[in-house]
MARLUM-295095 format. One record per residue (C-alpha): x negated, y negated, z. Coordinates in steps of 0.25 Angstrom, whole numbers, plus 2048, in hexadecimal, padded with zeros to 3 digits. Layout:
N
{u=X	v=Y	w=Z} .
...
***
This chain:
157
{u=80C	v=838	w=81E} .
{u=806	v=82A	w=820} .
{u=7FB	v=825	w=82A} .
{u=800	v=823	w=838} .
{u=806	v=816	w=83D} .
{u=7FB	v=811	w=846} .
{u=7EF	v=817	w=83E} .
{u=7E4	v=80E	w=83A} .
{u=7E6	v=80B	w=82B} .
{u=7DA	v=810	w=823} .
{u=7D2	v=805	w=81C} .
{u=7D1	v=805	w=80D} .
{u=7CC	v=7FE	w=801} .
{u=7D3	v=7FF	w=7F4} .
{u=7D2	v=7F8	w=7E7} .
{u=7DC	v=7EF	w=7E2} .
{u=7D5	v=7ED	w=7D5} .
{u=7CA	v=7F6	w=7CF} .
{u=7BD	v=7F0	w=7D3} .
{u=7C3	v=7E4	w=7D9} .
{u=7CD	v=7E1	w=7E5} .
{u=7CE	v=7EB	w=7F0} .
{u=7D7	v=7EB	w=7FC} .
{u=7D2	v=7F0	w=80A} .
{u=7DB	v=7F2	w=815} .
{u=7D1	v=7ED	w=81F} .
{u=7D1	v=7DF	w=819} .
{u=7DF	v=7DD	w=81F} .
{u=7DC	v=7E3	w=82D} .
{u=7DF	v=7D8	w=838} .
{u=7E5	v=7CF	w=82D} .
{u=7F2	v=7D6	w=827} .
{u=7FB	v=7E1	w=828} .
{u=7F9	v=7EA	w=81C} .
{u=804	v=7F2	w=814} .
{u=7FE	v=7FD	w=80C} .
{u=808	v=801	w=801} .
{u=803	v=80F	w=7FB} .
{u=80B	v=812	w=7EE} .
{u=80A	v=81D	w=7E4} .
{u=80A	v=817	w=7D6} .
{u=80A	v=809	w=7D1} .
{u=815	v=805	w=7C7} .
{u=81E	v=810	w=7CC} .
{u=82C	v=80C	w=7CF} .
{u=82B	v=80C	w=7DF} .
{u=81D	v=808	w=7E0} .
{u=820	v=7FC	w=7D7} .
{u=82D	v=7F8	w=7DF} .
{u=825	v=7FA	w=7EC} .
{u=819	v=7F1	w=7E8} .
{u=822	v=7E7	w=7E1} .
{u=82A	v=7E5	w=7ED} .
{u=81E	v=7E3	w=7F6} .
{u=818	v=7D9	w=7EB} .
{u=825	v=7D1	w=7EB} .
{u=826	v=7CF	w=7FA} .
{u=817	v=7CF	w=7FC} .
{u=818	v=7C1	w=802} .
{u=820	v=7C7	w=80D} .
{u=816	v=7D1	w=810} .
{u=80B	v=7C6	w=810} .
{u=813	v=7BE	w=81A} .
{u=813	v=7CA	w=823} .
{u=804	v=7C9	w=822} .
{u=804	v=7D7	w=81B} .
{u=7FB	v=7DB	w=810} .
{u=801	v=7E6	w=806} .
{u=7F7	v=7EF	w=7FF} .
{u=7FD	v=7F9	w=7F4} .
{u=7F5	v=806	w=7F2} .
{u=7F7	v=810	w=7E8} .
{u=7EE	v=81A	w=7E1} .
{u=7F0	v=813	w=7D3} .
{u=7E3	v=80C	w=7CD} .
{u=7E0	v=7FE	w=7D1} .
{u=7E4	v=7FA	w=7C2} .
{u=7F2	v=800	w=7C4} .
{u=7F4	v=7FA	w=7D1} .
{u=7EF	v=7EC	w=7CD} .
{u=7F9	v=7EC	w=7C1} .
{u=804	v=7F2	w=7CB} .
{u=801	v=7E6	w=7D5} .
{u=802	v=7DC	w=7C9} .
{u=80F	v=7E2	w=7C4} .
{u=815	v=7E2	w=7D2} .
{u=810	v=7D4	w=7D6} .
{u=809	v=7DA	w=7E1} .
{u=7FF	v=7D0	w=7E7} .
{u=7FB	v=7DA	w=7F2} .
{u=7F0	v=7E4	w=7EF} .
{u=7F4	v=7F1	w=7E8} .
{u=7E8	v=7FA	w=7EA} .
{u=7E3	v=806	w=7E3} .
{u=7E0	v=813	w=7EB} .
{u=7DD	v=81A	w=7DE} .
{u=7D4	v=824	w=7E6} .
{u=7DF	v=826	w=7F0} .
{u=7D6	v=825	w=7FC} .
{u=7DE	v=81B	w=803} .
{u=7EB	v=822	w=800} .
{u=7E5	v=82F	w=806} .
{u=7E1	v=827	w=813} .
{u=7EF	v=821	w=814} .
{u=7F6	v=82E	w=811} .
{u=7FD	v=828	w=805} .
{u=7F8	v=831	w=7FA} .
{u=802	v=83B	w=7F3} .
{u=7FA	v=847	w=7EE} .
{u=805	v=849	w=7E3} .
{u=810	v=840	w=7DF} .
{u=818	v=847	w=7D4} .
{u=80B	v=84C	w=7CE} .
{u=803	v=840	w=7D0} .
{u=7F7	v=843	w=7D9} .
{u=7F2	v=839	w=7E4} .
{u=7FC	v=82E	w=7E3} .
{u=7FD	v=824	w=7EE} .
{u=80A	v=826	w=7F6} .
{u=814	v=81B	w=7FA} .
{u=80F	v=818	w=808} .
{u=80F	v=80B	w=810} .
{u=806	v=808	w=81C} .
{u=807	v=7FB	w=824} .
{u=7F9	v=7F8	w=82B} .
{u=7F9	v=7ED	w=836} .
{u=7EE	v=7E3	w=837} .
{u=7E6	v=7EC	w=841} .
{u=7E6	v=7F7	w=836} .
{u=7F0	v=801	w=83C} .
{u=7FB	v=807	w=834} .
{u=808	v=802	w=839} .
{u=812	v=807	w=82F} .
{u=811	v=813	w=825} .
{u=81B	v=817	w=81B} .
{u=81C	v=822	w=810} .
{u=827	v=824	w=807} .
{u=82E	v=832	w=806} .
{u=829	v=832	w=7F7} .
{u=821	v=828	w=7EF} .
{u=82E	v=823	w=7E8} .
{u=834	v=81D	w=7F5} .
{u=833	v=80D	w=7F6} .
{u=82C	v=80A	w=803} .
{u=833	v=802	w=80F} .
{u=82D	v=7F4	w=80C} .
{u=836	v=7ED	w=815} .
{u=833	v=7F6	w=821} .
{u=824	v=7F4	w=81E} .
{u=826	v=7E5	w=81F} .
{u=82D	v=7E6	w=82C} .
{u=821	v=7EE	w=831} .
{u=818	v=7E3	w=82C} .
{u=820	v=7D9	w=834} .
{u=81E	v=7E0	w=841} .
{u=80F	v=7E3	w=83F} .
{u=80B	v=7D5	w=843} .
***
């Protein structure tokens, strides 16, 4: 179950690099539509395909005045290397402590024996800070509907 469409997206601050760059949802309020891409495991096949697909077309997301933020429970070190490997110029943040994943109902308590892994969930947050789209895969191995998300963003403005 996801947070409801129409709900106010909970604000957060997460590290992109350990002791360095952070990303805050509130920094985009009034400025951009934000796409939150929660994903389970950096370097796994579907996560890599998802993040590389977004990175490849990132200029399209930017033309739509959208900011993309990837979020996983992997460490900032892993996420930074993952972003480099995928060519992602958008932030991939670490929710190592799983606080944001819990707030957004995007935490799997158990994934094939791994405890506390971020699920594959997408939220689109409008400029006013409301959730206008929520998607959760049947299981973490499902590729998300990125074309559908782009259509939602086009209609958001």
